[in-house]
N, C-alpha and C positions, 0 to 999 in steps of 0.2 A: 740842617735836617734834610735828609734825602727825599726823593720824590715819593717813595713808598710810605715813609713815615709821615710825610705831609698829607697824603691821601688818607691814611689811617686816622690822623688827628682831626682832619676836616670832617670825615664821616662820623667819627665818635662824638665830636663836639656838637655836631648838628643833629644827632639822633633825637634829642628832646624836642627839636623843632620839626624834624621830618615825620615823626609818628603822629602828632595830634590831628592833622587833617585827615589821615587815614582812619584814625580811631573815631573821629567825629562822624564819619559815614556809618560806622557800626552803632554809635550811640544816638544818632540823629533821630529826627521825628519830633513831634510835639510842637509847642508854640514857637512860631517864627519870632526872631529878635525884633523885626520891624512891626510886629503886631498886625500885619496886613496893610499897613499905611502906604500911601503913594506920595510921590513928589513929582510934579511936572507930568502927571498922567501915567507915571510908571511906578512900580513897586520900589520902595527904598532899597531893600535887599533881596527879597523873595523868600519863598518857602524853604529853600535849601539851607538857610542860615538860622539854626534854632538854638535856643538856650541850652537844651539838653546836649546837643552835639558839641557846642562850644565848651560847656563845662566838662563833658566827658573827654573831649580831646585834650583840654588843658590838664586835667588830672592825670590822664594817661601819660602825657609828655613829662610831667613832674615825676611820676613813678618811674618812668624809663631813666630819667636823670639820676634818681636815687639808686636804682639797681646798677647803673653804669658806675656810679661813684663807689659802690660796694665792691665791685669786681675789678675796678681799674688797676689796683696794684698787681693782681694776679695776671690779668690780660696784658698789662704793660710789660711785665717781666717776660711772659711767654712770647710776646711779639718783639721784645727788645726796643720798645717805643714808649716814651712817656705819654700817657693819655690823660686827659683832664678828668678831675673830679668836679662836681658841680655844687657850689654853694646854693642854698635854697633860692636866693634872689635870682641867680643866673638861671636856675632850672625853671622857675616860674616865668621869668622874662622870655626865655626861649619858647616855652610851650604856649603861653598866652599870646606872645608876640606873633607866633605862627598863626594862631586862630584869628587874631585881630587883623593880620595882613590879608587873610582870606576873606574876612568880612569887608575890609576896605576895597578889595578887588571886586567883590560882588557889587558894592556901591558904584564903583567906576563902570562896571558892565552895564548896570541899569541906566546910568547917566549917558552912556554912549549908545543906548538903544539895543544892546545885546540882551538876549533872553537867557534864562537860566540854562546852563549847560553849553551855551555857545562858546566857541573857542575865542580866546583873547591871548594870542601868542606873546610870549615872554612874561606878560603880567600873570598868566596862569601858573607859570613855572617859578617865578621869582618873587611874587607878592609876599608870601609868608616868610621868605628868607630875609628880605629887606627889613621888614618890621621886626622880626625876631632878633636879628642882629642889632638893629638900632636900639631896641628896648634893653637888650643885654648890655650893650655898651653904656647905656644911660644908668642902669641900676647896679651893674657890677663891672665898673670900668677897669679895675685892676685885673680881675679875672679875664675879662674880654681881651685886654691888651696882651696878656700872657699867651693866650691860646689862638687868637685870631690875628695872626701875622699876615702880611700881604700875600705870601705864598699860599697860606691856608685859605684865605678869602678867595684867591684866584681859583683854587680847586673847588671850593664851594659853588662858585658861579658857574663853573663848567659841569661839575658833577650833578648838581641839583636838577637841572632840566632833564638830564638823562634818567635819573632816578624817578623823577616826577612822572615822566611819560611812561616809563616801565611799570611803575606801581599802578598807575591809572589804567593801563591796558590789562593788567592782571585783575584789578577790581571789576573792570568791564566784563571780562571773560567769566568771572565768578558771579556776575549778575548783581554786583553791589553798586555799580554806577550805570547810568543810562547812556553815557558817551565815553569813548576811550581817551579823552584828553583831560 
């Protein structure tokens, strides 16, 4: 697979994990997952991690995977690149894994004394990717092994921080986020 095809596959395969955290911002609000509880004098997660945002982000990611699966043959033919379709298990794993990764990063932020919105370099950019990929590998190993080759994984690791910073800056400019990271 050439570099362009590898980038296309990496981006396509990760879209169900890329979209949920952005969608969660739109669906967010409501009851925080931690219920306001503290641990060691600090909030467990904080007000930014809500049930509604997590559910909305997950559902949105699964819907993205279903749409991508529906258009994959047409897009693949047009681009002359085989792009993945998503079995439901992989779709849910990528979308929920992305949300879970973000929740775990919030937990780490609180444990390391960082406040909500504080920068946590690399963790902020790759938390959702690591958990989404791990969960997809666990629940859909054959599918995962087919699409997430070492070159595709390398592109994901390089592409994700760039996309993450870019989309966060846009969300900040639109007033959807309080900080640009």
